C-alpha positions as CSV (number, residue, x, y, z in Angstrom):
1,M,0.0,0.1,-0.1
2,S,1.2,3.6,-0.7
3,T,-0.1,7.1,-0.6
4,S,1.6,10.6,-1.2
5,V,1.6,13.8,0.8
6,F,3.0,17.2,0.1
7,V,5.0,18.7,3.1
8,S,5.8,22.4,3.0
9,R,9.5,21.8,4.1
10,P,12.7,21.2,2.1
11,D,13.6,17.6,1.3
12,T,16.8,17.9,3.5
13,E,14.6,18.6,6.6
14,V,11.9,15.8,5.7
15,F,14.6,13.3,5.3
16,D,16.4,14.2,8.5
17,F,13.2,13.5,10.3
18,L,12.4,10.3,8.7
19,A,16.1,9.1,9.1
20,D,15.5,8.9,12.7
21,A,13.4,5.9,13.2
22,R,12.3,7.2,16.6
23,N,10.1,9.7,15.0
24,L,8.1,6.9,13.3
25,A,6.2,6.3,16.7
26,L,4.9,10.0,16.4
27,W,2.7,9.4,13.4
28,S,2.7,5.7,12.2
29,S,0.1,3.3,13.4
30,G,2.4,0.5,12.3
31,V,5.0,1.5,15.0
32,A,4.0,1.6,18.8
33,S,7.3,2.7,20.0
34,V,11.1,3.0,19.0
35,D,13.9,2.7,21.8
36,A,15.1,6.0,22.8
37,D,18.7,5.0,22.6
38,A,20.4,7.2,19.9
39,V,21.5,5.3,16.8
40,A,23.4,7.1,13.9
41,P,21.1,7.2,11.0
42,G,22.2,5.3,7.9
43,R,22.1,2.0,6.0
44,D,21.9,-0.9,8.5
45,A,21.2,1.2,11.6
46,A,19.2,-0.9,13.8
47,Y,16.5,0.1,16.4
48,G,14.5,-1.8,18.9
49,Y,10.8,-1.1,18.3
50,R,7.4,-2.5,19.2
51,Y,4.8,-3.4,16.6
52,P,1.2,-2.7,17.8
53,G,-0.3,-5.7,19.5
54,R,3.1,-7.3,20.1
55,R,4.7,-7.6,23.7
56,R,8.2,-8.0,23.1
57,P,10.4,-5.7,21.1
58,H,11.6,-6.5,17.8
59,R,14.4,-5.1,15.5
60,L,13.8,-2.4,12.9
61,V,16.7,-2.0,10.4
62,C,17.4,0.8,7.9
63,D,17.5,-1.4,4.7
64,H,17.9,1.5,2.1
65,F,19.4,5.1,2.9
66,E,19.7,7.3,-0.1
67,P,20.0,11.0,1.6
68,C,17.2,13.3,0.6
69,R,15.8,10.7,-1.8
70,R,14.8,7.3,-0.3
71,I,14.8,5.5,3.1
72,V,13.4,2.1,3.8
73,F,13.1,0.4,7.3
74,R,12.5,-3.4,7.4
75,G,11.1,-5.0,10.5
76,Q,12.1,-8.2,12.1
77,R,10.2,-11.3,11.1
78,M,7.3,-11.8,13.5
79,W,5.9,-15.3,14.2
80,S,2.3,-16.3,14.9
81,P,0.6,-19.5,15.0
82,L,-0.6,-18.7,11.4
83,G,2.7,-17.9,10.0
84,T,5.1,-14.9,9.8
85,Q,4.9,-11.4,8.8
86,V,7.8,-8.8,8.0
87,P,6.6,-5.1,7.8
88,V,8.6,-2.8,5.5
89,Y,8.2,1.0,5.7
90,G,9.4,2.9,2.7
91,F,9.7,6.7,2.1
92,D,10.5,8.3,-1.3
93,L,11.2,12.1,-1.4
94,I,10.7,14.4,-4.4
95,P,11.6,18.0,-4.1
96,H,8.8,20.1,-5.3
97,G,8.6,24.1,-5.5
98,D,8.1,25.2,-2.0
99,G,8.2,21.7,-0.2
100,T,8.6,18.1,-0.8
101,L,6.3,15.2,-2.0
102,V,6.7,12.3,0.2
103,R,5.5,8.9,-0.9
104,L,4.9,6.6,2.1
105,S,4.4,3.0,1.5
106,V,4.0,0.0,3.7
107,T,4.5,-3.7,2.6
108,S,3.7,-6.7,4.8
109,C,5.5,-9.8,3.6
110,L,3.2,-12.7,4.9
111,S,3.9,-16.5,4.9
112,A,2.0,-19.7,5.6
113,A,-1.6,-19.3,6.5
114,L,-1.2,-15.5,7.0
115,L,-1.3,-15.4,3.2
116,L,-4.9,-16.3,3.5
117,L,-5.4,-13.2,5.5
118,A,-3.6,-10.8,3.0
119,P,-6.8,-9.2,2.0
120,I,-7.6,-8.1,5.4
121,V,-4.1,-6.8,6.1
122,A,-4.2,-4.8,2.9
123,M,-7.8,-3.6,3.8
124,A,-6.4,-2.4,7.3
125,W,-3.4,-0.7,5.6
126,R,-5.7,1.0,3.0
127,R,-7.7,2.3,5.9
128,D,-4.7,3.3,8.3
129,L,-2.2,4.5,5.8
130,P,-4.0,7.8,4.6
131,T,-4.7,8.5,8.4
132,D,-0.9,8.2,9.0
133,A,0.0,10.2,6.0
134,R,-2.2,13.1,7.5
135,K,-0.7,12.8,10.8
136,F,2.7,12.9,9.1
137,C,1.8,15.9,7.1
138,D,0.2,17.8,9.9
139,L,3.3,17.1,12.1
140,L,5.6,18.4,9.5
141,G,3.6,20.6,7.3
142,G,1.0,22.1,9.4
143,P,0.8,25.8,10.7
144,A,4.3,25.7,12.4
145,A,6.1,24.4,9.1
146,S,8.2,27.5,9.2
147,A,9.6,26.4,12.7
148,P,12.9,24.5,12.7
149,L,12.4,20.7,12.8
150,H,14.2,18.7,15.2
151,G,15.8,15.4,14.2
152,P,19.3,14.0,13.3
153,Q,21.4,16.3,11.1
154,V,22.1,14.1,8.0
155,P,23.5,16.1,5.1
156,A,23.5,14.9,1.4
157,S,26.9,13.2,2.2
158,G,24.9,10.8,4.6
159,V,27.3,11.4,7.4
160,P,25.5,12.5,10.5
161,G,26.6,15.8,11.8
162,G,28.2,16.7,8.4
163,D,31.7,18.1,7.9
164,S,31.0,20.9,10.7
165,G,31.5,18.4,13.6
166,A,28.3,19.8,15.0
167,P,26.3,17.5,17.3
168,A,23.1,16.2,15.9
169,A,19.9,18.0,17.2
170,T,17.7,16.3,19.7
171,P,14.9,14.5,17.8
172,L,11.3,15.6,18.0
173,R,9.6,13.6,20.6
174,T,6.2,13.6,22.0
175,S,4.0,10.8,23.4
176,P,3.0,8.4,20.5
177,A,-0.6,7.5,20.1
178,P,-1.5,3.8,20.3
179,G,-1.6,1.9,16.9
180,G,-4.9,1.7,15.0
181,F,-5.1,-1.8,14.1
182,D,-8.2,-3.9,14.1
183,Y,-6.7,-7.3,13.2
184,A,-4.5,-9.5,15.2
185,H,-0.8,-9.4,14.7
């Protein structure tokens, strides 16, 4: 499933926000929480996270990292009596005039009997992803869009902090809302 939103911020700011997986819990219904331990953004960066409806933490790994263009996070395979599920969260950024067009996508890789539930999983994402996209857009592109965004500083070189040696900013944090899933995980 995928959807696109326009955010009235430069692609560098939007990418910096997305590169810090801890910010996913602020707006994505597919991420209940991400460990607060600071991890340098980049390919293979690993985070501990909780998927809604799951008691134990899983790993979330940055699978693709192309500064200011594309970032993909792949969740750890989760087992259930019906099979396994691997969530994949992708973000493509396209600079556009006075902001950035962001394509948000979610893929659930299912196995065994969970394949029979693929239409239900897809229906849930068709319902939740547009709501998540509005939350993301409101968080980044709402009335306070001219205010500086807090997140890791990842320049086009892909090196956190850039050449200036300046420390990364503290990521934007608030209390995440619980996930909005109606089906068992």
